[in-house]
C-alpha positions in Angstrom: -27.0 -103.6 -50.9 -28.0 -105.7 -48.2 -25.6 -108.1 -49.0 -22.7 -105.5 -48.9 -24.1 -104.4 -45.7 -24.1 -107.8 -44.3 -20.7 -108.5 -45.3 -19.5 -105.5 -43.8 -20.8 -106.5 -40.5 -18.1 -109.4 -40.4 -15.6 -108.2 -42.8 -13.6 -104.9 -43.3 -15.4 -103.2 -46.3 -12.2 -102.7 -48.4 -11.7 -106.4 -48.4 -15.3 -107.4 -49.6 -15.1 -108.5 -53.0 -17.7 -108.1 -55.9 -17.4 -112.1 -56.1 -18.2 -112.4 -52.4 -21.2 -110.0 -52.8 -22.6 -111.9 -55.7 -22.2 -115.1 -53.9 -24.5 -113.8 -51.1 -27.0 -112.5 -53.4 -26.9 -115.5 -55.4 -26.1 -114.0 -58.9 -22.9 -114.0 -61.1 -20.1 -111.4 -60.6 -21.1 -110.1 -63.9 -24.8 -109.6 -63.0 -23.5 -107.6 -60.2 -21.8 -105.4 -62.7 -24.9 -105.0 -64.9 -26.5 -103.2 -62.0 -23.4 -101.3 -60.7 -20.7 -100.0 -62.9 -18.0 -100.5 -60.2 -17.4 -101.4 -56.4 -17.2 -97.8 -55.5 -20.9 -97.6 -57.0 -22.2 -100.5 -54.9 -20.8 -98.6 -51.5 -22.3 -95.4 -52.8 -25.7 -97.1 -53.4 -25.4 -99.0 -49.9 -24.6 -95.4 -48.1 -27.6 -93.6 -50.0 -29.8 -96.6 -48.9 -28.6 -96.1 -45.5 -29.2 -92.3 -45.5 -32.7 -92.6 -46.9 -33.6 -95.6 -44.4 -32.0 -94.2 -41.1 -33.5 -90.8 -41.9 -37.0 -92.4 -42.4 -36.6 -94.3 -39.2 -35.6 -91.1 -37.1 -38.3 -88.8 -38.4 -40.8 -91.5 -37.7 -39.5 -91.8 -34.4 -39.8 -88.2 -33.8 -43.0 -87.7 -35.4 -44.7 -90.2 -32.9 -43.8 -88.3 -30.0 -45.9 -85.9 -27.9 -43.0 -83.6 -26.8 -39.9 -82.4 -28.3 -37.6 -83.8 -25.7 -39.6 -87.3 -25.8 -39.1 -87.2 -29.8 -35.4 -86.5 -29.0 -35.0 -89.6 -26.9 -37.2 -91.5 -29.5 -34.6 -90.5 -32.1 -31.7 -91.5 -30.0 -33.2 -95.0 -29.5 -34.2 -95.4 -33.3 -30.5 -94.8 -34.3 -29.4 -97.2 -32.0 -31.8 -99.9 -33.2 -30.7 -99.2 -36.7 -27.4 -99.7 -36.1 -28.0 -102.9 -34.0 -30.0 -104.1 -37.1 -27.3 -103.1 -39.4 -24.0 -103.5 -37.7 -22.1 -103.2 -41.1 -23.1 -99.6 -41.3 -20.7 -98.0 -38.9 -17.8 -100.2 -40.3 -18.6 -98.9 -43.9 -18.8 -95.2 -42.6 -15.7 -95.3 -40.3 -13.7 -97.2 -43.0 -14.9 -94.3 -45.7 -13.9 -91.5 -43.3 -10.2 -92.6 -43.0 -10.0 -92.0 -46.8 -8.5 -88.3 -47.1 -10.4 -87.8 -50.5 -13.8 -86.2 -51.1 -15.6 -89.3 -52.2 -18.9 -90.0 -53.3 -19.7 -92.3 -50.3 -18.1 -89.7 -48.0 -20.6 -87.1 -49.5 -23.6 -89.2 -48.9 -22.5 -89.6 -45.2 -22.1 -85.7 -45.2 -25.5 -85.3 -46.4 -26.9 -87.8 -43.8 -25.3 -85.8 -40.9 -26.4 -82.5 -42.3 -30.1 -83.8 -42.4 -29.8 -85.4 -39.0 -28.3 -82.0 -37.5 -31.3 -80.2 -39.0 -33.9 -82.5 -37.4 -32.1 -82.5 -34.0 -31.9 -78.7 -34.2 -35.8 -78.6 -35.1 -36.4 -80.9 -32.1 -34.4 -78.7 -29.7 -35.9 -75.2 -31.1 -39.2 -76.9 -30.2 -38.1 -77.9 -26.8 -36.9 -74.3 -26.3 -40.1 -73.0 -27.4 -42.1 -75.2 -24.9 -39.6 -74.0 -22.1 -38.3 -77.6 -21.6 -34.6 -76.7 -22.8 -32.3 -74.9 -20.7 -31.9 -71.3 -21.5 -28.1 -71.4 -21.8 -27.9 -74.5 -23.8 -25.9 -74.1 -27.1 -28.0 -75.9 -29.5 -25.3 -76.8 -32.2 -23.2 -78.0 -29.3 -25.9 -80.1 -28.0 -26.6 -81.7 -31.6 -22.8 -82.5 -31.6 -22.8 -84.2 -28.2 -26.0 -86.2 -29.1 -24.4 -87.4 -32.6 -21.2 -88.0 -30.8 -22.9 -90.0 -28.1 -24.7 -92.4 -30.3 -21.0 -92.6 -32.2 -19.2 -93.4 -29.0 -21.8 -96.1 -28.0 -21.5 -97.5 -31.5 -17.4 -97.6 -31.3 -17.6 -99.3 -27.9 -19.9 -102.0 -29.0 -17.8 -102.6 -32.2 -14.5 -102.6 -30.0 -16.2 -105.2 -27.6 -17.2 -107.2 -30.7 -21.0 -106.9 -29.8 -22.7 -104.5 -32.0 -26.1 -105.2 -30.5 -24.9 -104.5 -27.1 -25.2 -100.8 -28.1 -28.9 -100.6 -26.9 -28.0 -101.9 -23.2 -26.1 -99.0 -22.4 -28.2 -96.2 -24.0 -30.7 -95.5 -21.3 -28.1 -94.2 -18.7 -26.1 -92.5 -21.2 -28.9 -90.7 -22.5 -30.1 -89.7 -19.2 -26.7 -87.8 -18.6 -27.5 -86.0 -22.0 -30.8 -85.0 -20.9 -29.7 -83.7 -17.6 -27.4 -81.4 -19.5 -29.8 -79.9 -21.8 -33.2 -80.0 -19.8 -34.8 -77.0 -18.1 -34.7 -77.8 -14.3 
């Protein structure tokens, strides 16, 4: 899976062959097919790994914060660090989302986003209970804006050809988001 993600950071995912994945891993193409019945199965496994690892990173970031809005900022940073460390992830996701069919990879992405939304809503609910969230904030909209902000930063860094630059622009962007939801 790491080999496929590495290749996706420099090559369009549909162009990556199982032979290339095998070469990166240092095994034969046949050995790849002993573990995965198809190329699609590799991408499902990759996305499953991403879902588990990213959610664990986000939950750890949130759990280490004393206040909900601090946890929210920690989640924002953890997500961007994850993407900077695994620049193939957005390429896999964005490629898959172009597929009009409901694929297993797309279902993994959907499961990830649903769990992510739940985490963000829990943090916003906790912030509201502490009086830190503006009373008129639409929490669903705030979650959409949060995720969209991360996606926008990622897209801009990919467009610039500098996936690790995503972290450099994060603080001022997050500050604007926070001003929009914070109780003054």
